[in-house]
C-alpha positions in Angstrom: 165.4 175.5 166.0 165.9 176.9 169.5 169.7 177.0 169.1 169.4 178.8 165.8 167.1 181.4 167.4 169.5 182.0 170.3 172.4 182.4 167.8 170.4 184.9 165.8 169.6 186.9 169.0 173.3 187.1 169.9 174.1 188.2 166.3 171.4 190.9 166.7 172.9 191.9 170.1 176.3 192.1 168.5 175.0 194.4 165.7 173.3 196.7 168.3 176.4 196.8 170.5 178.5 197.8 167.4 176.0 200.6 166.5 176.1 201.9 170.1 179.9 201.5 170.4 179.5 199.3 173.5 182.7 197.3 173.6 181.7 195.2 176.6 178.5 193.9 174.9 180.3 193.3 171.6 182.7 191.2 173.6 180.0 189.3 175.4 178.1 188.6 172.2 181.2 187.3 170.5 182.0 185.1 173.5 178.5 183.6 173.5 178.7 183.0 169.7 182.1 181.3 170.2 183.6 183.5 167.6 187.1 183.6 169.1 189.0 185.0 166.1 186.6 187.9 165.9 186.8 188.4 169.6 190.6 188.5 169.6 190.5 191.0 166.7 188.1 193.2 168.4 190.1 193.2 171.6 193.3 194.0 169.8 191.8 196.8 167.8 190.6 198.3 171.1 193.8 197.7 173.1 194.3 201.3 174.0 190.8 201.8 175.3 191.0 198.5 177.3 194.4 199.4 178.8 193.0 202.8 180.0 189.9 201.1 181.5 189.5 199.6 185.0 187.8 196.5 183.5 189.8 193.4 184.5 187.7 191.1 182.4 188.7 193.1 179.2 192.3 193.4 180.3 192.5 189.6 180.7 191.0 189.1 177.3 193.6 191.5 175.9 196.5 189.7 177.5 195.2 186.4 176.2 194.8 187.9 172.7 198.4 189.1 172.8 199.4 185.7 174.1 201.0 187.4 177.1 200.8 184.6 179.6 202.6 186.4 182.4 200.2 189.4 182.2 197.2 187.1 181.9 198.2 185.2 185.1 198.9 188.5 187.0 195.5 189.9 186.0 193.7 186.7 186.9 195.4 186.7 190.3 194.3 190.3 190.8 190.8 189.4 189.7 190.7 186.4 192.1 192.0 188.6 194.9 189.4 191.3 194.2 186.6 188.8 194.0 187.7 187.1 197.2 187.7 190.5 199.0 184.1 191.1 198.0 183.0 187.9 199.6 
């Protein structure tokens, strides 16, 4: 029962994020639900917005959705370097 409740809460969070137009929280809800096809579709539909953003997490997801391994690796290195600099 607990697992079903959690899933329903993430589905509710997904609906609310869609209504608000909050791409990041839509992505997070889809990740938590394990809905990878829906996640890839969402990221691809919002590619222009993601490319204009400074959000490396979303850019990595976009590169992965496009199956652009070189871009994904480059972004992950940048992410690791930025994360290491903050420590």
